[in-house]
Every structure is written in C-alpha cells, then in structure tokens.
A tleap script that builds the chain and sets N, CA, C and O, in Angstrom:
source leaprc.protein.ff14SB
mol = sequence {
  NMET LYS ASN ILE LEU HIE GLU SER HIE ASP
  PHE SER VAL MET PRO LEU ALA VAL VAL VAL
  VAL VAL VAL VAL VAL ALA VAL VAL VAL ILE
  VAL VAL VAL VAL VAL VAL VAL VAL VAL VAL
  VAL MET VAL VAL ARG VAL VAL VAL THR VAL
  VAL VAL VAL VAL GLY VAL ILE VAL THR VAL
  VAL VAL VAL VAL VAL GLU VAL ALA VAL ILE
  THR ILE TRP ILE ILE ASN LYS GLY LEU GLN
  LYS PHE CYS MET GLU ILE SER ALA ALA CYS
  ARG LYS ILE ASN ALA THR ALA CHIE
}
set mol.1.N position { 0.842 -1.166 0.014 }
set mol.1.CA position { 0.004 0.001 0.014 }
set mol.1.C position { 0.891 1.232 -0.020 }
set mol.1.O position { 1.882 1.323 0.704 }
set mol.2.N position { 0.513 2.194 -0.887 }
set mol.2.CA position { 1.377 3.401 -1.000 }
set mol.2.C position { 0.980 4.428 0.110 }
set mol.2.O position { -0.186 4.554 0.484 }
set mol.3.N position { 1.955 5.106 0.579 }
set mol.3.CA position { 1.685 6.124 1.527 }
set mol.3.C position { 1.532 7.457 0.752 }
set mol.3.O position { 2.508 7.984 0.218 }
set mol.4.N position { 0.297 7.988 0.700 }
set mol.4.CA position { 0.007 9.126 -0.169 }
set mol.4.C position { 0.679 10.381 0.410 }
set mol.4.O position { 1.073 11.267 -0.350 }
set mol.5.N position { 0.813 10.471 1.722 }
set mol.5.CA position { 1.420 11.671 2.282 }
set mol.5.C position { 2.873 11.892 1.930 }
set mol.5.O position { 3.346 13.026 1.853 }
set mol.6.N position { 3.601 10.747 1.708 }
set mol.6.CA position { 5.014 10.867 1.404 }
set mol.6.C position { 5.333 10.845 -0.052 }
set mol.6.O position { 6.498 10.938 -0.437 }
set mol.7.N position { 4.267 10.717 -0.918 }
set mol.7.CA position { 4.494 10.724 -2.311 }
set mol.7.C position { 4.852 12.152 -2.811 }
set mol.7.O position { 4.248 13.120 -2.349 }
set mol.8.N position { 5.755 12.287 -3.681 }
set mol.8.CA position { 5.991 13.636 -4.263 }
set mol.8.C position { 5.059 13.811 -5.442 }
set mol.8.O position { 4.909 12.947 -6.305 }
set mol.9.N position { 4.456 14.952 -5.429 }
set mol.9.CA position { 3.546 15.241 -6.522 }
set mol.9.C position { 4.269 15.950 -7.630 }
set mol.9.O position { 4.810 17.039 -7.437 }
set mol.10.N position { 4.282 15.356 -8.755 }
set mol.10.CA position { 4.937 15.924 -9.905 }
set mol.10.C position { 3.915 16.542 -10.827 }
set mol.10.O position { 3.254 15.827 -11.579 }
set mol.11.N position { 3.769 17.844 -10.791 }
set mol.11.CA position { 2.736 18.510 -11.557 }
set mol.11.C position { 3.064 18.597 -13.043 }
set mol.11.O position { 2.202 18.971 -13.838 }
set mol.12.N position { 4.292 18.259 -13.435 }
set mol.12.CA position { 4.613 18.295 -14.862 }
set mol.12.C position { 3.930 17.196 -15.633 }
set mol.12.O position { 3.794 17.287 -16.853 }
set mol.13.N position { 3.496 16.155 -14.942 }
set mol.13.CA position { 2.879 15.023 -15.634 }
set mol.13.C position { 1.350 15.142 -15.562 }
set mol.13.O position { 0.653 14.177 -15.876 }
set mol.14.N position { 0.825 16.274 -15.165 }
set mol.14.CA position { -0.651 16.482 -15.158 }
set mol.14.C position { -1.160 16.387 -16.552 }
set mol.14.O position { -0.524 16.911 -17.467 }
set mol.15.N position { -2.262 15.752 -16.763 }
set mol.15.CA position { -2.778 15.654 -18.126 }
set mol.15.C position { -3.166 17.102 -18.671 }
set mol.15.O position { -3.576 17.992 -17.926 }
set mol.16.N position { -3.010 17.235 -19.924 }
set mol.16.CA position { -3.287 18.520 -20.576 }
set mol.16.C position { -4.730 18.929 -20.363 }
set mol.16.O position { -5.016 20.120 -20.248 }
set mol.17.N position { -5.614 18.009 -20.308 }
set mol.17.CA position { -7.091 18.348 -20.107 }
set mol.17.C position { -7.298 19.056 -18.775 }
set mol.17.O position { -8.042 20.032 -18.687 }
set mol.18.N position { -6.603 18.533 -17.699 }
set mol.18.CA position { -6.758 19.106 -16.375 }
set mol.18.C position { -6.243 20.546 -16.399 }
set mol.18.O position { -6.897 21.433 -15.851 }
set mol.19.N position { -5.114 20.795 -17.003 }
set mol.19.CA position { -4.552 22.094 -17.070 }
set mol.19.C position { -5.485 23.076 -17.853 }
set mol.19.O position { -5.670 24.222 -17.445 }
set mol.20.N position { -6.039 22.611 -18.941 }
set mol.20.CA position { -6.963 23.440 -19.730 }
set mol.20.C position { -8.177 23.757 -18.892 }
set mol.20.O position { -8.607 24.909 -18.841 }
set mol.21.N position { -8.734 22.770 -18.239 }
set mol.21.CA position { -9.919 22.978 -17.372 }
set mol.21.C position { -9.649 24.001 -16.267 }
set mol.21.O position { -10.469 24.883 -16.015 }
set mol.22.N position { -8.482 23.873 -15.606 }
set mol.22.CA position { -8.161 24.771 -14.549 }
set mol.22.C position { -7.996 26.238 -15.075 }
set mol.22.O position { -8.452 27.188 -14.439 }
set mol.23.N position { -7.343 26.382 -16.232 }
set mol.23.CA position { -7.134 27.676 -16.836 }
set mol.23.C position { -8.455 28.298 -17.242 }
set mol.23.O position { -8.696 29.483 -17.014 }
set mol.24.N position { -9.335 27.456 -17.868 }
set mol.24.CA position { -10.677 27.945 -18.318 }
set mol.24.C position { -11.509 28.366 -17.083 }
set mol.24.O position { -12.128 29.430 -17.094 }
set mol.25.N position { -11.524 27.569 -16.065 }
set mol.25.CA position { -12.266 27.959 -14.836 }
set mol.25.C position { -11.739 29.239 -14.233 }
set mol.25.O position { -12.524 30.086 -13.806 }
set mol.26.N position { -10.413 29.405 -14.185 }
set mol.26.CA position { -9.791 30.578 -13.633 }
set mol.26.C position { -10.191 31.831 -14.482 }
set mol.26.O position { -10.540 32.879 -13.937 }
set mol.27.N position { -10.128 31.682 -15.802 }
set mol.27.CA position { -10.444 32.819 -16.661 }
set mol.27.C position { -11.942 33.154 -16.533 }
set mol.27.O position { -12.299 34.332 -16.502 }
set mol.28.N position { -12.841 32.124 -16.456 }
set mol.28.CA position { -14.278 32.403 -16.284 }
set mol.28.C position { -14.561 33.109 -14.944 }
set mol.28.O position { -15.367 34.037 -14.876 }
set mol.29.N position { -13.874 32.644 -13.874 }
set mol.29.CA position { -14.058 33.288 -12.546 }
set mol.29.C position { -13.643 34.753 -12.627 }
set mol.29.O position { -14.350 35.639 -12.148 }
set mol.30.N position { -12.476 34.996 -13.246 }
set mol.30.CA position { -11.984 36.371 -13.367 }
set mol.30.C position { -12.919 37.252 -14.129 }
set mol.30.O position { -13.216 38.377 -13.727 }
set mol.31.N position { -13.398 36.710 -15.278 }
set mol.31.CA position { -14.330 37.453 -16.073 }
set mol.31.C position { -15.639 37.781 -15.337 }
set mol.31.O position { -16.121 38.912 -15.397 }
set mol.32.N position { -16.200 36.801 -14.654 }
set mol.32.CA position { -17.403 36.998 -13.857 }
set mol.32.C position { -17.154 38.049 -12.758 }
set mol.32.O position { -17.979 38.938 -12.548 }
set mol.33.N position { -16.077 37.946 -12.100 }
set mol.33.CA position { -15.802 38.980 -11.056 }
set mol.33.C position { -15.701 40.356 -11.641 }
set mol.33.O position { -16.234 41.304 -11.064 }
set mol.34.N position { -15.026 40.509 -12.786 }
set mol.34.CA position { -14.857 41.812 -13.427 }
set mol.34.C position { -16.210 42.313 -13.861 }
set mol.34.O position { -16.532 43.479 -13.637 }
set mol.35.N position { -17.044 41.434 -14.500 }
set mol.35.CA position { -18.399 41.869 -14.920 }
set mol.35.C position { -19.202 42.308 -13.764 }
set mol.35.O position { -19.872 43.339 -13.831 }
set mol.36.N position { -19.164 41.542 -12.662 }
set mol.36.CA position { -19.974 41.892 -11.475 }
set mol.36.C position { -19.521 43.234 -10.930 }
set mol.36.O position { -20.356 44.066 -10.577 }
set mol.37.N position { -18.201 43.466 -10.853 }
set mol.37.CA position { -17.675 44.710 -10.343 }
set mol.37.C position { -18.139 45.883 -11.257 }
set mol.37.O position { -18.559 46.930 -10.766 }
set mol.38.N position { -18.053 45.686 -12.554 }
set mol.38.CA position { -18.433 46.753 -13.499 }
set mol.38.C position { -19.961 47.062 -13.359 }
set mol.38.O position { -20.366 48.224 -13.370 }
set mol.39.N position { -20.756 46.039 -13.235 }
set mol.39.CA position { -22.199 46.231 -13.113 }
set mol.39.C position { -22.530 46.925 -11.778 }
set mol.39.O position { -23.406 47.790 -11.746 }
set mol.40.N position { -21.869 46.575 -10.710 }
set mol.40.CA position { -22.064 47.220 -9.412 }
set mol.40.C position { -21.673 48.664 -9.474 }
set mol.40.O position { -22.393 49.521 -8.963 }
set mol.41.N position { -20.545 48.963 -10.090 }
set mol.41.CA position { -20.085 50.368 -10.248 }
set mol.41.C position { -21.108 51.156 -11.051 }
set mol.41.O position { -21.470 52.266 -10.662 }
set mol.42.N position { -21.580 50.605 -12.159 }
set mol.42.CA position { -22.577 51.283 -13.017 }
set mol.42.C position { -23.884 51.558 -12.176 }
set mol.42.O position { -24.441 52.655 -12.215 }
set mol.43.N position { -24.310 50.580 -11.469 }
set mol.43.CA position { -25.553 50.696 -10.699 }
set mol.43.C position { -25.316 51.794 -9.626 }
set mol.43.O position { -26.182 52.642 -9.413 }
set mol.44.N position { -24.165 51.776 -8.968 }
set mol.44.CA position { -23.925 52.822 -7.941 }
set mol.44.C position { -23.892 54.200 -8.586 }
set mol.44.O position { -24.396 55.162 -8.008 }
set mol.45.N position { -23.296 54.311 -9.798 }
set mol.45.CA position { -23.274 55.651 -10.453 }
set mol.45.C position { -24.670 56.074 -10.784 }
set mol.45.O position { -25.002 57.248 -10.621 }
set mol.46.N position { -25.528 55.151 -11.254 }
set mol.46.CA position { -26.924 55.569 -11.584 }
set mol.46.C position { -27.675 55.988 -10.342 }
set mol.46.O position { -28.420 56.967 -10.376 }
set mol.47.N position { -27.495 55.262 -9.229 }
set mol.47.CA position { -28.162 55.590 -7.967 }
set mol.47.C position { -27.697 56.924 -7.475 }
set mol.47.O position { -28.519 57.723 -7.027 }
set mol.48.N position { -26.379 57.215 -7.536 }
set mol.48.CA position { -25.834 58.515 -7.076 }
set mol.48.C position { -26.438 59.600 -7.961 }
set mol.48.O position { -26.892 60.626 -7.456 }
set mol.49.N position { -26.450 59.386 -9.268 }
set mol.49.CA position { -26.974 60.425 -10.152 }
set mol.49.C position { -28.459 60.705 -9.832 }
set mol.49.O position { -28.873 61.862 -9.763 }
set mol.50.N position { -29.257 59.630 -9.636 }
set mol.50.CA position { -30.639 59.851 -9.319 }
set mol.50.C position { -30.807 60.587 -8.016 }
set mol.50.O position { -31.653 61.475 -7.903 }
set mol.51.N position { -30.000 60.223 -7.019 }
set mol.51.CA position { -30.091 60.889 -5.701 }
set mol.51.C position { -29.718 62.397 -5.878 }
set mol.51.O position { -30.377 63.265 -5.306 }
set mol.52.N position { -28.676 62.691 -6.663 }
set mol.52.CA position { -28.310 64.123 -6.854 }
set mol.52.C position { -29.401 64.831 -7.595 }
set mol.52.O position { -29.753 65.950 -7.220 }
set mol.53.N position { -29.959 64.246 -8.626 }
set mol.53.CA position { -31.008 64.928 -9.415 }
set mol.53.C position { -32.243 65.166 -8.504 }
set mol.53.O position { -32.832 66.247 -8.499 }
set mol.54.N position { -32.607 64.117 -7.736 }
set mol.54.CA position { -33.785 64.277 -6.846 }
set mol.54.C position { -33.454 65.414 -5.836 }
set mol.54.O position { -34.310 66.254 -5.558 }
set mol.55.N position { -32.248 65.438 -5.304 }
set mol.55.CA position { -31.889 66.474 -4.384 }
set mol.55.C position { -32.012 67.881 -4.931 }
set mol.55.O position { -32.522 68.797 -4.286 }
set mol.56.N position { -31.496 68.012 -6.209 }
set mol.56.CA position { -31.616 69.366 -6.882 }
set mol.56.C position { -33.035 69.691 -7.099 }
set mol.56.O position { -33.413 70.839 -6.863 }
set mol.57.N position { -33.900 68.754 -7.546 }
set mol.57.CA position { -35.322 69.055 -7.771 }
set mol.57.C position { -35.993 69.407 -6.484 }
set mol.57.O position { -36.792 70.344 -6.477 }
set mol.58.N position { -35.728 68.712 -5.356 }
set mol.58.CA position { -36.368 68.988 -4.081 }
set mol.58.C position { -35.898 70.393 -3.611 }
set mol.58.O position { -36.690 71.161 -3.065 }
set mol.59.N position { -34.606 70.714 -3.828 }
set mol.59.CA position { -34.122 72.021 -3.411 }
set mol.59.C position { -34.819 73.117 -4.207 }
set mol.59.O position { -35.233 74.119 -3.625 }
set mol.60.N position { -34.960 72.958 -5.512 }
set mol.60.CA position { -35.604 73.952 -6.379 }
set mol.60.C position { -37.089 74.144 -5.892 }
set mol.60.O position { -37.565 75.266 -5.718 }
set mol.61.N position { -37.800 72.964 -5.679 }
set mol.61.CA position { -39.171 73.058 -5.234 }
set mol.61.C position { -39.279 73.807 -3.905 }
set mol.61.O position { -40.169 74.637 -3.722 }
set mol.62.N position { -38.384 73.514 -3.004 }
set mol.62.CA position { -38.437 74.163 -1.668 }
set mol.62.C position { -38.197 75.696 -1.799 }
set mol.62.O position { -38.876 76.487 -1.145 }
set mol.63.N position { -37.227 76.100 -2.649 }
set mol.63.CA position { -37.002 77.478 -2.856 }
set mol.63.C position { -38.196 78.164 -3.492 }
set mol.63.O position { -38.583 79.245 -3.048 }
set mol.64.N position { -38.791 77.572 -4.514 }
set mol.64.CA position { -39.969 78.127 -5.167 }
set mol.64.C position { -41.081 78.289 -4.173 }
set mol.64.O position { -41.731 79.334 -4.139 }
set mol.65.N position { -41.319 77.284 -3.361 }
set mol.65.CA position { -42.405 77.323 -2.332 }
set mol.65.C position { -42.132 78.410 -1.354 }
set mol.65.O position { -43.059 79.133 -0.990 }
set mol.66.N position { -40.867 78.584 -0.881 }
set mol.66.CA position { -40.527 79.617 0.036 }
set mol.66.C position { -40.774 80.983 -0.560 }
set mol.66.O position { -41.367 81.846 0.088 }
set mol.67.N position { -40.319 81.197 -1.808 }
set mol.67.CA position { -40.542 82.495 -2.451 }
set mol.67.C position { -42.017 82.777 -2.658 }
set mol.67.O position { -42.456 83.918 -2.517 }
set mol.68.N position { -42.807 81.725 -2.999 }
set mol.68.CA position { -44.261 81.930 -3.149 }
set mol.68.C position { -44.895 82.300 -1.778 }
set mol.68.O position { -45.727 83.203 -1.692 }
set mol.69.N position { -44.493 81.605 -0.752 }
set mol.69.CA position { -45.052 81.875 0.583 }
set mol.69.C position { -44.775 83.321 1.029 }
set mol.69.O position { -45.655 84.034 1.513 }
set mol.70.N position { -43.506 83.713 0.840 }
set mol.70.CA position { -43.049 85.068 1.193 }
set mol.70.C position { -43.835 86.089 0.386 }
set mol.70.O position { -44.306 87.091 0.926 }
set mol.71.N position { -43.976 85.824 -0.935 }
set mol.71.CA position { -44.721 86.719 -1.819 }
set mol.71.C position { -46.148 86.839 -1.385 }
set mol.71.O position { -46.675 87.947 -1.284 }
set mol.72.N position { -46.798 85.713 -1.123 }
set mol.72.CA position { -48.183 85.713 -0.689 }
set mol.72.C position { -48.313 86.472 0.623 }
set mol.72.O position { -49.293 87.195 0.805 }
set mol.73.N position { -47.385 86.339 1.521 }
set mol.73.CA position { -47.407 87.008 2.820 }
set mol.73.C position { -47.327 88.549 2.612 }
set mol.73.O position { -48.059 89.329 3.222 }
set mol.74.N position { -46.416 88.920 1.737 }
set mol.74.CA position { -46.237 90.342 1.448 }
set mol.74.C position { -47.479 90.934 0.821 }
set mol.74.O position { -47.919 92.014 1.216 }
set mol.75.N position { -48.075 90.217 -0.189 }
set mol.75.CA position { -49.271 90.613 -0.800 }
set mol.75.C position { -50.415 90.726 0.202 }
set mol.75.O position { -51.186 91.685 0.172 }
set mol.76.N position { -50.519 89.718 1.106 }
set mol.76.CA position { -51.529 89.678 2.096 }
set mol.76.C position { -51.425 90.866 3.046 }
set mol.76.O position { -52.433 91.463 3.421 }
set mol.77.N position { -50.199 91.200 3.429 }
set mol.77.CA position { -50.028 92.348 4.369 }
set mol.77.C position { -50.466 93.617 3.644 }
set mol.77.O position { -51.168 94.452 4.214 }
set mol.78.N position { -50.042 93.761 2.363 }
set mol.78.CA position { -50.435 94.928 1.579 }
set mol.78.C position { -51.915 94.991 1.436 }
set mol.78.O position { -52.478 96.079 1.559 }
set mol.79.N position { -52.590 93.897 1.183 }
set mol.79.CA position { -54.032 93.910 1.007 }
set mol.79.C position { -54.716 94.279 2.328 }
set mol.79.O position { -55.697 95.022 2.355 }
set mol.80.N position { -54.161 93.729 3.439 }
set mol.80.CA position { -54.748 94.102 4.738 }
set mol.80.C position { -54.676 95.588 5.003 }
set mol.80.O position { -55.628 96.206 5.478 }
set mol.81.N position { -53.502 96.154 4.678 }
set mol.81.CA position { -53.336 97.600 4.873 }
set mol.81.C position { -54.266 98.374 4.000 }
set mol.81.O position { -54.888 99.338 4.446 }
set mol.82.N position { -54.378 97.953 2.708 }
set mol.82.CA position { -55.206 98.600 1.727 }
set mol.82.C position { -56.720 98.500 2.181 }
set mol.82.O position { -57.457 99.481 2.081 }
set mol.83.N position { -57.142 97.349 2.657 }
set mol.83.CA position { -58.497 97.152 3.080 }
set mol.83.C position { -58.761 97.983 4.352 }
set mol.83.O position { -59.856 98.522 4.516 }
set mol.84.N position { -57.821 98.082 5.201 }
set mol.84.CA position { -58.033 98.920 6.413 }
set mol.84.C position { -58.188 100.398 6.017 }
set mol.84.O position { -59.016 101.110 6.585 }
set mol.85.N position { -57.375 100.859 5.029 }
set mol.85.CA position { -57.497 102.238 4.576 }
set mol.85.C position { -58.911 102.479 3.968 }
set mol.85.O position { -59.583 103.471 4.250 }
set mol.86.N position { -59.307 101.512 3.125 }
set mol.86.CA position { -60.638 101.655 2.473 }
set mol.86.C position { -61.740 101.655 3.541 }
set mol.86.O position { -62.697 102.427 3.476 }
set mol.87.N position { -61.576 100.781 4.506 }
set mol.87.CA position { -62.589 100.691 5.610 }
set mol.87.C position { -62.629 101.996 6.376 }
set mol.87.O position { -63.714 102.462 6.726 }
set mol.88.N position { -61.456 102.619 6.657 }
set mol.88.CA position { -61.408 103.884 7.352 }
set mol.88.C position { -62.017 104.967 6.530 }
set mol.88.O position { -62.692 105.845 7.068 }
set mol.89.N position { -61.794 104.937 5.193 }
set mol.89.CA position { -62.365 105.964 4.320 }
set mol.89.C position { -63.856 105.780 4.274 }
set mol.89.O position { -64.593 106.765 4.321 }
set mol.90.N position { -64.339 104.535 4.184 }
set mol.90.CA position { -65.760 104.274 4.177 }
set mol.90.C position { -66.421 104.752 5.487 }
set mol.90.O position { -67.531 105.283 5.446 }
set mol.91.N position { -65.784 104.582 6.604 }
set mol.91.CA position { -66.352 105.038 7.870 }
set mol.91.C position { -66.426 106.591 7.889 }
set mol.91.O position { -67.385 107.166 8.404 }
set mol.92.N position { -65.384 107.257 7.312 }
set mol.92.CA position { -65.423 108.746 7.251 }
set mol.92.C position { -66.607 109.167 6.376 }
set mol.92.O position { -67.387 110.055 6.721 }
set mol.93.N position { -66.704 108.484 5.223 }
set mol.93.CA position { -67.829 108.890 4.304 }
set mol.93.C position { -69.165 108.665 4.993 }
set mol.93.O position { -70.089 109.469 4.871 }
set mol.94.N position { -69.251 107.549 5.724 }
set mol.94.CA position { -70.490 107.208 6.390 }
set mol.94.C position { -70.762 108.246 7.473 }
set mol.94.O position { -71.904 108.655 7.681 }
set mol.95.N position { -69.700 108.669 8.160 }
set mol.95.CA position { -69.892 109.577 9.275 }
set mol.95.C position { -70.367 110.956 8.801 }
set mol.95.O position { -71.205 111.603 9.429 }
set mol.96.N position { -69.776 111.389 7.627 }
set mol.96.CA position { -70.143 112.696 7.118 }
set mol.96.C position { -71.489 112.656 6.433 }
set mol.96.O position { -72.160 113.686 6.358 }
set mol.97.N position { -71.915 111.501 5.925 }
set mol.97.CA position { -73.226 111.393 5.231 }
set mol.97.C position { -74.371 111.468 6.226 }
set mol.97.O position { -75.465 111.918 5.884 }
set mol.98.N position { -74.129 111.036 7.442 }
set mol.98.CA position { -75.260 111.048 8.388 }
set mol.98.C position { -75.225 112.309 9.179 }
set mol.98.O position { -76.084 112.526 10.033 }
savepdb mol mol.pdb
quit
C-alpha cells in the first residue's frame, strides 16, 4: 500500500485536459468577477446620479415654495393695509353722510 502523504507530486505530468480546465475555470471566474464589479459600479453611479437629481429638484421646489409663501405673505399684508384704509375711508364717508 502506498503512503499518499510521502509521495512527491509531480505537476509536470498532469494531463493537458486538467490544465486546460483549470485555466478555463480561472479565466471564467476572473471574467465573472470583473463583470460583477463593473455592473455594481454602474448601478452605484446611476443611484448616485438619481439621488443628486432628486436632491436638486427638491431644493428647487423648496426654494420656489418659500418664495411663493413670502410673496403671498407680502401681498396679504399689503391687502390688509389697503382694506383697512378703504374701511377707514368708508367710515369717514359714512360719518359725514349722516
């Protein structure tokens, strides 16, 4: 019975088919890893771009809403003052008419 632990392994006599299979498997693994990395990088780029675009859109919407609210507030204050002046004028006219 041969002692497998003490045998010297001579890799130069490995059959050509085994070498070809090992090389093909290694190349396939490397290609798959590269493709996965490229796809992950592309997906991350798309996600980052979408997040940036959504952030810009949200910022623009917030600024537009703030400007609209401030404008409406200013118009409202002006209308309140205008209405109070008209009301005072109407009271004067009413007082002088009676």
